[in-house]
CHARMM internal coordinates of N, CA and C (Angstrom, degrees):
IC EDIT
DIST 1 N 1 CA 1.3831
DIST 1 CA 1 C 1.4663
ANGL 1 N 1 CA 1 C 110.19
DIST 1 C 2 N 1.3999
ANGL 1 CA 1 C 2 N 118.44
DIHE 1 N 1 CA 1 C 2 N 127.93
DIST 2 N 2 CA 1.4640
ANGL 1 C 2 N 2 CA 117.59
DIHE 1 CA 1 C 2 N 2 CA 178.79
DIST 2 CA 2 C 1.4604
ANGL 2 N 2 CA 2 C 110.75
DIHE 1 C 2 N 2 CA 2 C -83.62
DIST 2 C 3 N 1.3170
ANGL 2 CA 2 C 3 N 117.06
DIHE 2 N 2 CA 2 C 3 N 170.40
DIST 3 N 3 CA 1.4805
ANGL 2 C 3 N 3 CA 124.94
DIHE 2 CA 2 C 3 N 3 CA 179.42
DIST 3 CA 3 C 1.4901
ANGL 3 N 3 CA 3 C 109.40
DIHE 2 C 3 N 3 CA 3 C -56.72
DIST 3 C 4 N 1.2701
ANGL 3 CA 3 C 4 N 122.01
DIHE 3 N 3 CA 3 C 4 N -35.09
DIST 4 N 4 CA 1.4300
ANGL 3 C 4 N 4 CA 125.64
DIHE 3 CA 3 C 4 N 4 CA -177.20
DIST 4 CA 4 C 1.4457
ANGL 4 N 4 CA 4 C 111.79
DIHE 3 C 4 N 4 CA 4 C -73.67
DIST 4 C 5 N 1.3272
ANGL 4 CA 4 C 5 N 119.41
DIHE 4 N 4 CA 4 C 5 N -30.47
DIST 5 N 5 CA 1.4335
ANGL 4 C 5 N 5 CA 125.42
DIHE 4 CA 4 C 5 N 5 CA 179.21
DIST 5 CA 5 C 1.4194
ANGL 5 N 5 CA 5 C 116.41
DIHE 4 C 5 N 5 CA 5 C -79.19
DIST 5 C 6 N 1.3901
ANGL 5 CA 5 C 6 N 116.00
DIHE 5 N 5 CA 5 C 6 N -23.56
DIST 6 N 6 CA 1.4583
ANGL 5 C 6 N 6 CA 121.51
DIHE 5 CA 5 C 6 N 6 CA -170.86
DIST 6 CA 6 C 1.6381
ANGL 6 N 6 CA 6 C 110.80
DIHE 5 C 6 N 6 CA 6 C -55.73
DIST 6 C 7 N 1.3563
ANGL 6 CA 6 C 7 N 114.33
DIHE 6 N 6 CA 6 C 7 N -58.63
DIST 7 N 7 CA 1.4598
ANGL 6 C 7 N 7 CA 113.33
DIHE 6 CA 6 C 7 N 7 CA -174.74
DIST 7 CA 7 C 1.4802
ANGL 7 N 7 CA 7 C 114.77
DIHE 6 C 7 N 7 CA 7 C -59.19
DIST 7 C 8 N 1.3592
ANGL 7 CA 7 C 8 N 116.29
DIHE 7 N 7 CA 7 C 8 N -36.07
DIST 8 N 8 CA 1.4720
ANGL 7 C 8 N 8 CA 120.89
DIHE 7 CA 7 C 8 N 8 CA -177.95
DIST 8 CA 8 C 1.6259
ANGL 8 N 8 CA 8 C 108.08
DIHE 7 C 8 N 8 CA 8 C -66.64
DIST 8 C 9 N 1.3923
ANGL 8 CA 8 C 9 N 114.88
DIHE 8 N 8 CA 8 C 9 N -43.35
DIST 9 N 9 CA 1.4077
ANGL 8 C 9 N 9 CA 116.35
DIHE 8 CA 8 C 9 N 9 CA 178.55
DIST 9 CA 9 C 1.5455
ANGL 9 N 9 CA 9 C 113.75
DIHE 8 C 9 N 9 CA 9 C -69.00
DIST 9 C 10 N 1.3214
ANGL 9 CA 9 C 10 N 117.49
DIHE 9 N 9 CA 9 C 10 N -32.61
DIST 10 N 10 CA 1.4436
ANGL 9 C 10 N 10 CA 119.97
DIHE 9 CA 9 C 10 N 10 CA 176.28
DIST 10 CA 10 C 1.5294
ANGL 10 N 10 CA 10 C 108.56
DIHE 9 C 10 N 10 CA 10 C -68.14
DIST 10 C 11 N 1.2634
ANGL 10 CA 10 C 11 N 120.06
DIHE 10 N 10 CA 10 C 11 N -45.19
DIST 11 N 11 CA 1.4563
ANGL 10 C 11 N 11 CA 123.37
DIHE 10 CA 10 C 11 N 11 CA 179.41
DIST 11 CA 11 C 1.5539
ANGL 11 N 11 CA 11 C 108.46
DIHE 10 C 11 N 11 CA 11 C -61.84
DIST 11 C 12 N 1.2404
ANGL 11 CA 11 C 12 N 120.51
DIHE 11 N 11 CA 11 C 12 N -39.52
DIST 12 N 12 CA 1.4376
ANGL 11 C 12 N 12 CA 121.16
DIHE 11 CA 11 C 12 N 12 CA -179.80
DIST 12 CA 12 C 1.6721
ANGL 12 N 12 CA 12 C 107.18
DIHE 11 C 12 N 12 CA 12 C -70.44
DIST 12 C 13 N 1.2096
ANGL 12 CA 12 C 13 N 119.02
DIHE 12 N 12 CA 12 C 13 N -38.13
DIST 13 N 13 CA 1.5337
ANGL 12 C 13 N 13 CA 122.58
DIHE 12 CA 12 C 13 N 13 CA 175.01
DIST 13 CA 13 C 1.5612
ANGL 13 N 13 CA 13 C 107.14
DIHE 12 C 13 N 13 CA 13 C -67.62
DIST 13 C 14 N 1.3240
ANGL 13 CA 13 C 14 N 121.68
DIHE 13 N 13 CA 13 C 14 N -45.16
DIST 14 N 14 CA 1.3184
ANGL 13 C 14 N 14 CA 124.83
DIHE 13 CA 13 C 14 N 14 CA 179.52
DIST 14 CA 14 C 1.5722
ANGL 14 N 14 CA 14 C 115.18
DIHE 13 C 14 N 14 CA 14 C -57.59
DIST 14 C 15 N 1.4030
ANGL 14 CA 14 C 15 N 111.11
DIHE 14 N 14 CA 14 C 15 N -40.23
DIST 15 N 15 CA 1.4571
ANGL 14 C 15 N 15 CA 117.51
DIHE 14 CA 14 C 15 N 15 CA 179.90
DIST 15 CA 15 C 1.5968
ANGL 15 N 15 CA 15 C 106.90
DIHE 14 C 15 N 15 CA 15 C -67.46
DIST 15 C 16 N 1.3106
ANGL 15 CA 15 C 16 N 115.04
DIHE 15 N 15 CA 15 C 16 N -47.48
DIST 16 N 16 CA 1.4419
ANGL 15 C 16 N 16 CA 122.04
DIHE 15 CA 15 C 16 N 16 CA -179.78
DIST 16 CA 16 C 1.4867
ANGL 16 N 16 CA 16 C 116.25
DIHE 15 C 16 N 16 CA 16 C -54.16
DIST 16 C 17 N 1.3146
ANGL 16 CA 16 C 17 N 110.84
DIHE 16 N 16 CA 16 C 17 N -40.69
DIST 17 N 17 CA 1.4280
ANGL 16 C 17 N 17 CA 123.44
DIHE 16 CA 16 C 17 N 17 CA -176.49
DIST 17 CA 17 C 1.5694
ANGL 17 N 17 CA 17 C 115.68
DIHE 16 C 17 N 17 CA 17 C -80.19
DIST 17 C 18 N 1.3390
ANGL 17 CA 17 C 18 N 113.61
DIHE 17 N 17 CA 17 C 18 N -8.73
DIST 18 N 18 CA 1.4521
ANGL 17 C 18 N 18 CA 124.08
DIHE 17 CA 17 C 18 N 18 CA -178.49
DIST 18 CA 18 C 1.4755
ANGL 18 N 18 CA 18 C 118.10
DIHE 17 C 18 N 18 CA 18 C 72.37
DIST 18 C 19 N 1.3570
ANGL 18 CA 18 C 19 N 119.72
DIHE 18 N 18 CA 18 C 19 N 31.16
DIST 19 N 19 CA 1.4609
ANGL 18 C 19 N 19 CA 132.01
DIHE 18 CA 18 C 19 N 19 CA 176.74
DIST 19 CA 19 C 1.5655
ANGL 19 N 19 CA 19 C 104.65
DIHE 18 C 19 N 19 CA 19 C -68.39
DIST 19 C 20 N 1.2735
ANGL 19 CA 19 C 20 N 119.63
DIHE 19 N 19 CA 19 C 20 N 109.71
DIST 20 N 20 CA 1.4490
ANGL 19 C 20 N 20 CA 124.42
DIHE 19 CA 19 C 20 N 20 CA 176.03
DIST 20 CA 20 C 1.4610
ANGL 20 N 20 CA 20 C 109.23
DIHE 19 C 20 N 20 CA 20 C -65.10
DIST 20 C 21 N 1.3835
ANGL 20 CA 20 C 21 N 111.48
DIHE 20 N 20 CA 20 C 21 N 128.53
DIST 21 N 21 CA 1.5160
ANGL 20 C 21 N 21 CA 118.24
DIHE 20 CA 20 C 21 N 21 CA 179.16
DIST 21 CA 21 C 1.4096
ANGL 21 N 21 CA 21 C 118.07
DIHE 20 C 21 N 21 CA 21 C 74.73
DIST 21 C 22 N 1.4217
ANGL 21 CA 21 C 22 N 115.12
DIHE 21 N 21 CA 21 C 22 N 22.44
DIST 22 N 22 CA 1.4195
ANGL 21 C 22 N 22 CA 120.56
DIHE 21 CA 21 C 22 N 22 CA -175.03
DIST 22 CA 22 C 1.5783
ANGL 22 N 22 CA 22 C 110.93
DIHE 21 C 22 N 22 CA 22 C -58.93
DIST 22 C 23 N 1.3345
ANGL 22 CA 22 C 23 N 119.88
DIHE 22 N 22 CA 22 C 23 N -33.52
DIST 23 N 23 CA 1.4294
ANGL 22 C 23 N 23 CA 120.91
DIHE 22 CA 22 C 23 N 23 CA -176.55
DIST 23 CA 23 C 1.5760
ANGL 23 N 23 CA 23 C 112.29
DIHE 22 C 23 N 23 CA 23 C -66.24
DIST 23 C 24 N 1.2796
ANGL 23 CA 23 C 24 N 115.80
DIHE 23 N 23 CA 23 C 24 N -24.80
DIST 24 N 24 CA 1.4398
ANGL 23 C 24 N 24 CA 118.79
DIHE 23 CA 23 C 24 N 24 CA -176.35
DIST 24 CA 24 C 1.5931
ANGL 24 N 24 CA 24 C 111.99
DIHE 23 C 24 N 24 CA 24 C -93.82
DIST 24 C 25 N 1.3425
ANGL 24 CA 24 C 25 N 117.05
DIHE 24 N 24 CA 24 C 25 N -2.85
DIST 25 N 25 CA 1.4941
ANGL 24 C 25 N 25 CA 121.30
DIHE 24 CA 24 C 25 N 25 CA 179.48
DIST 25 CA 25 C 1.4456
ANGL 25 N 25 CA 25 C 110.85
DIHE 24 C 25 N 25 CA 25 C -88.39
DIST 25 C 26 N 1.3989
ANGL 25 CA 25 C 26 N 115.16
DIHE 25 N 25 CA 25 C 26 N 152.32
DIST 26 N 26 CA 1.4663
ANGL 25 C 26 N 26 CA 122.40
DIHE 25 CA 25 C 26 N 26 CA 173.62
DIST 26 CA 26 C 1.5459
ANGL 26 N 26 CA 26 C 107.29
DIHE 25 C 26 N 26 CA 26 C -77.41
DIST 26 C 27 N 1.2158
ANGL 26 CA 26 C 27 N 114.16
DIHE 26 N 26 CA 26 C 27 N 161.80
DIST 27 N 27 CA 1.5129
ANGL 26 C 27 N 27 CA 124.21
DIHE 26 CA 26 C 27 N 27 CA 178.95
DIST 27 CA 27 C 1.5009
ANGL 27 N 27 CA 27 C 107.87
DIHE 26 C 27 N 27 CA 27 C -54.57
DIST 27 C 28 N 1.3227
ANGL 27 CA 27 C 28 N 118.13
DIHE 27 N 27 CA 27 C 28 N -45.98
DIST 28 N 28 CA 1.4804
ANGL 27 C 28 N 28 CA 118.90
DIHE 27 CA 27 C 28 N 28 CA -177.59
DIST 28 CA 28 C 1.5312
ANGL 28 N 28 CA 28 C 112.68
DIHE 27 C 28 N 28 CA 28 C -65.83
DIST 28 C 29 N 1.3902
ANGL 28 CA 28 C 29 N 116.38
DIHE 28 N 28 CA 28 C 29 N -38.47
DIST 29 N 29 CA 1.4408
ANGL 28 C 29 N 29 CA 119.47
DIHE 28 CA 28 C 29 N 29 CA 174.97
DIST 29 CA 29 C 1.4135
ANGL 29 N 29 CA 29 C 109.96
DIHE 28 C 29 N 29 CA 29 C -63.70
DIST 29 C 30 N 1.3490
ANGL 29 CA 29 C 30 N 120.93
DIHE 29 N 29 CA 29 C 30 N -49.04
DIST 30 N 30 CA 1.4180
ANGL 29 C 30 N 30 CA 122.12
DIHE 29 CA 29 C 30 N 30 CA -178.43
DIST 30 CA 30 C 1.5556
ANGL 30 N 30 CA 30 C 112.56
DIHE 29 C 30 N 30 CA 30 C -59.24
DIST 30 C 31 N 1.2864
ANGL 30 CA 30 C 31 N 118.01
DIHE 30 N 30 CA 30 C 31 N -43.26
DIST 31 N 31 CA 1.4296
ANGL 30 C 31 N 31 CA 124.40
DIHE 30 CA 30 C 31 N 31 CA 175.24
DIST 31 CA 31 C 1.5843
ANGL 31 N 31 CA 31 C 113.52
DIHE 30 C 31 N 31 CA 31 C -56.69
DIST 31 C 32 N 1.3018
ANGL 31 CA 31 C 32 N 111.51
DIHE 31 N 31 CA 31 C 32 N -44.66
DIST 32 N 32 CA 1.5339
ANGL 31 C 32 N 32 CA 115.82
DIHE 31 CA 31 C 32 N 32 CA -179.98
DIST 32 CA 32 C 1.4517
ANGL 32 N 32 CA 32 C 106.78
DIHE 31 C 32 N 32 CA 32 C -67.14
DIST 32 C 33 N 1.4711
ANGL 32 CA 32 C 33 N 121.36
DIHE 32 N 32 CA 32 C 33 N -45.07
DIST 33 N 33 CA 1.3856
ANGL 32 C 33 N 33 CA 122.35
DIHE 32 CA 32 C 33 N 33 CA -177.25
DIST 33 CA 33 C 1.4951
ANGL 33 N 33 CA 33 C 111.45
DIHE 32 C 33 N 33 CA 33 C -63.03
DIST 33 C 34 N 1.2114
ANGL 33 CA 33 C 34 N 119.01
DIHE 33 N 33 CA 33 C 34 N -41.32
DIST 34 N 34 CA 1.4689
ANGL 33 C 34 N 34 CA 119.94
DIHE 33 CA 33 C 34 N 34 CA 179.56
DIST 34 CA 34 C 1.4748
ANGL 34 N 34 CA 34 C 112.49
DIHE 33 C 34 N 34 CA 34 C -64.36
DIST 34 C 35 N 1.3258
ANGL 34 CA 34 C 35 N 115.54
DIHE 34 N 34 CA 34 C 35 N -37.63
DIST 35 N 35 CA 1.4464
ANGL 34 C 35 N 35 CA 121.27
DIHE 34 CA 34 C 35 N 35 CA 177.33
DIST 35 CA 35 C 1.5068
ANGL 35 N 35 CA 35 C 113.92
DIHE 34 C 35 N 35 CA 35 C -65.58
DIST 35 C 36 N 1.3343
ANGL 35 CA 35 C 36 N 117.69
DIHE 35 N 35 CA 35 C 36 N -34.83
DIST 36 N 36 CA 1.4049
ANGL 35 C 36 N 36 CA 124.42
DIHE 35 CA 35 C 36 N 36 CA 176.48
DIST 36 CA 36 C 1.6106
ANGL 36 N 36 CA 36 C 107.30
DIHE 35 C 36 N 36 CA 36 C -69.05
DIST 36 C 37 N 1.1975
ANGL 36 CA 36 C 37 N 115.05
DIHE 36 N 36 CA 36 C 37 N -43.92
DIST 37 N 37 CA 1.5283
ANGL 36 C 37 N 37 CA 120.75
DIHE 36 CA 36 C 37 N 37 CA -177.89
DIST 37 CA 37 C 1.5724
ANGL 37 N 37 CA 37 C 109.66
DIHE 36 C 37 N 37 CA 37 C -67.37
DIST 37 C 38 N 1.2326
ANGL 37 CA 37 C 38 N 116.59
DIHE 37 N 37 CA 37 C 38 N -28.37
DIST 38 N 38 CA 1.5331
ANGL 37 C 38 N 38 CA 119.39
DIHE 37 CA 37 C 38 N 38 CA 174.25
DIST 38 CA 38 C 1.5114
ANGL 38 N 38 CA 38 C 111.33
DIHE 37 C 38 N 38 CA 38 C -69.68
DIST 38 C 39 N 1.3497
ANGL 38 CA 38 C 39 N 113.48
DIHE 38 N 38 CA 38 C 39 N -25.74
DIST 39 N 39 CA 1.4770
ANGL 38 C 39 N 39 CA 116.70
DIHE 38 CA 38 C 39 N 39 CA 177.02
DIST 39 CA 39 C 1.5277
ANGL 39 N 39 CA 39 C 111.19
DIHE 38 C 39 N 39 CA 39 C -93.80
DIST 39 C 40 N 1.2099
ANGL 39 CA 39 C 40 N 118.14
DIHE 39 N 39 CA 39 C 40 N 13.83
DIST 40 N 40 CA 1.5566
ANGL 39 C 40 N 40 CA 122.67
DIHE 39 CA 39 C 40 N 40 CA 173.78
DIST 40 CA 40 C 1.4999
ANGL 40 N 40 CA 40 C 116.15
DIHE 39 C 40 N 40 CA 40 C 94.58
DIST 40 C 41 N 1.2939
ANGL 40 CA 40 C 41 N 123.46
DIHE 40 N 40 CA 40 C 41 N 10.85
DIST 41 N 41 CA 1.4274
ANGL 40 C 41 N 41 CA 124.27
DIHE 40 CA 40 C 41 N 41 CA 177.38
DIST 41 CA 41 C 1.6523
ANGL 41 N 41 CA 41 C 107.20
DIHE 40 C 41 N 41 CA 41 C -87.36
DIST 41 C 42 N 1.3109
ANGL 41 CA 41 C 42 N 113.31
DIHE 41 N 41 CA 41 C 42 N 136.57
DIST 42 N 42 CA 1.4447
ANGL 41 C 42 N 42 CA 118.23
DIHE 41 CA 41 C 42 N 42 CA -177.73
DIST 42 CA 42 C 1.5562
ANGL 42 N 42 CA 42 C 111.63
DIHE 41 C 42 N 42 CA 42 C -64.40
DIST 42 C 43 N 1.3241
ANGL 42 CA 42 C 43 N 117.86
DIHE 42 N 42 CA 42 C 43 N 159.04
DIST 43 N 43 CA 1.4024
ANGL 42 C 43 N 43 CA 119.08
DIHE 42 CA 42 C 43 N 43 CA -175.29
DIST 43 CA 43 C 1.4403
ANGL 43 N 43 CA 43 C 122.63
DIHE 42 C 43 N 43 CA 43 C -59.16
DIST 43 C 44 N 1.3396
ANGL 43 CA 43 C 44 N 114.08
DIHE 43 N 43 CA 43 C 44 N -38.33
DIST 44 N 44 CA 1.4294
ANGL 43 C 44 N 44 CA 122.42
DIHE 43 CA 43 C 44 N 44 CA -178.30
DIST 44 CA 44 C 1.6036
ANGL 44 N 44 CA 44 C 114.01
DIHE 43 C 44 N 44 CA 44 C -70.54
DIST 44 C 45 N 1.3775
ANGL 44 CA 44 C 45 N 111.43
DIHE 44 N 44 CA 44 C 45 N -39.61
DIST 45 N 45 CA 1.4426
ANGL 44 C 45 N 45 CA 120.11
DIHE 44 CA 44 C 45 N 45 CA 175.12
DIST 45 CA 45 C 1.5747
ANGL 45 N 45 CA 45 C 110.85
DIHE 44 C 45 N 45 CA 45 C -67.68
DIST 45 C 46 N 1.3510
ANGL 45 CA 45 C 46 N 117.76
DIHE 45 N 45 CA 45 C 46 N -45.42
DIST 46 N 46 CA 1.4156
ANGL 45 C 46 N 46 CA 122.03
DIHE 45 CA 45 C 46 N 46 CA 177.41
DIST 46 CA 46 C 1.5165
ANGL 46 N 46 CA 46 C 115.98
DIHE 45 C 46 N 46 CA 46 C -61.90
DIST 46 C 47 N 1.3467
ANGL 46 CA 46 C 47 N 114.19
DIHE 46 N 46 CA 46 C 47 N -36.39
DIST 47 N 47 CA 1.5159
ANGL 46 C 47 N 47 CA 119.79
DIHE 46 CA 46 C 47 N 47 CA 167.70
DIST 47 CA 47 C 1.5002
ANGL 47 N 47 CA 47 C 115.45
DIHE 46 C 47 N 47 CA 47 C -62.36
DIST 47 C 48 N 1.3477
ANGL 47 CA 47 C 48 N 117.90
DIHE 47 N 47 CA 47 C 48 N -44.77
DIST 48 N 48 CA 1.3332
ANGL 47 C 48 N 48 CA 120.31
DIHE 47 CA 47 C 48 N 48 CA -178.12
DIST 48 CA 48 C 1.5636
ANGL 48 N 48 CA 48 C 113.26
DIHE 47 C 48 N 48 CA 48 C -67.96
DIST 48 C 49 N 1.3042
ANGL 48 CA 48 C 49 N 113.52
DIHE 48 N 48 CA 48 C 49 N -37.26
DIST 49 N 49 CA 1.5578
ANGL 48 C 49 N 49 CA 118.60
DIHE 48 CA 48 C 49 N 49 CA 177.55
DIST 49 CA 49 C 1.4870
ANGL 49 N 49 CA 49 C 109.51
DIHE 48 C 49 N 49 CA 49 C -70.41
DIST 49 C 50 N 1.3511
ANGL 49 CA 49 C 50 N 119.57
DIHE 49 N 49 CA 49 C 50 N -42.34
DIST 50 N 50 CA 1.4768
ANGL 49 C 50 N 50 CA 120.06
DIHE 49 CA 49 C 50 N 50 CA 174.85
DIST 50 CA 50 C 1.4669
ANGL 50 N 50 CA 50 C 116.44
DIHE 49 C 50 N 50 CA 50 C -58.08
DIST 50 C 51 N 1.3188
ANGL 50 CA 50 C 51 N 115.41
DIHE 50 N 50 CA 50 C 51 N -42.83
DIST 51 N 51 CA 1.4733
ANGL 50 C 51 N 51 CA 121.06
DIHE 50 CA 50 C 51 N 51 CA -175.49
DIST 51 CA 51 C 1.5684
ANGL 51 N 51 CA 51 C 110.61
DIHE 50 C 51 N 51 CA 51 C -72.24
DIST 51 C 52 N 1.3449
ANGL 51 CA 51 C 52 N 113.34
DIHE 51 N 51 CA 51 C 52 N -33.33
DIST 52 N 52 CA 1.4564
ANGL 51 C 52 N 52 CA 116.28
DIHE 51 CA 51 C 52 N 52 CA -177.46
DIST 52 CA 52 C 1.5782
ANGL 52 N 52 CA 52 C 110.90
DIHE 51 C 52 N 52 CA 52 C -69.94
DIST 52 C 53 N 1.3478
ANGL 52 CA 52 C 53 N 117.74
DIHE 52 N 52 CA 52 C 53 N -23.28
DIST 53 N 53 CA 1.4159
ANGL 52 C 53 N 53 CA 121.53
DIHE 52 CA 52 C 53 N 53 CA -177.38
DIST 53 CA 53 C 1.4722
ANGL 53 N 53 CA 53 C 111.74
DIHE 52 C 53 N 53 CA 53 C -83.67
DIST 53 C 54 N 1.3481
ANGL 53 CA 53 C 54 N 117.71
DIHE 53 N 53 CA 53 C 54 N -21.39
DIST 54 N 54 CA 1.4983
ANGL 53 C 54 N 54 CA 119.70
DIHE 53 CA 53 C 54 N 54 CA 179.28
DIST 54 CA 54 C 1.3854
ANGL 54 N 54 CA 54 C 116.05
DIHE 53 C 54 N 54 CA 54 C -106.78
END
COOR INIT
IC SEED 1 N 1 CA 1 C
IC BUILD
């Protein structure tokens, strides 16, 4: 995946995973939120935690 494809791919994955507000998140926030969801954290909590770090 090229650097240009990364944000689009993360947004696609964020939408598929049900991350609320995925379109307004940065690539780093989305990546972190998706990682937290993979560990079992719900989408809303993962989003809040990712946004609070950035």
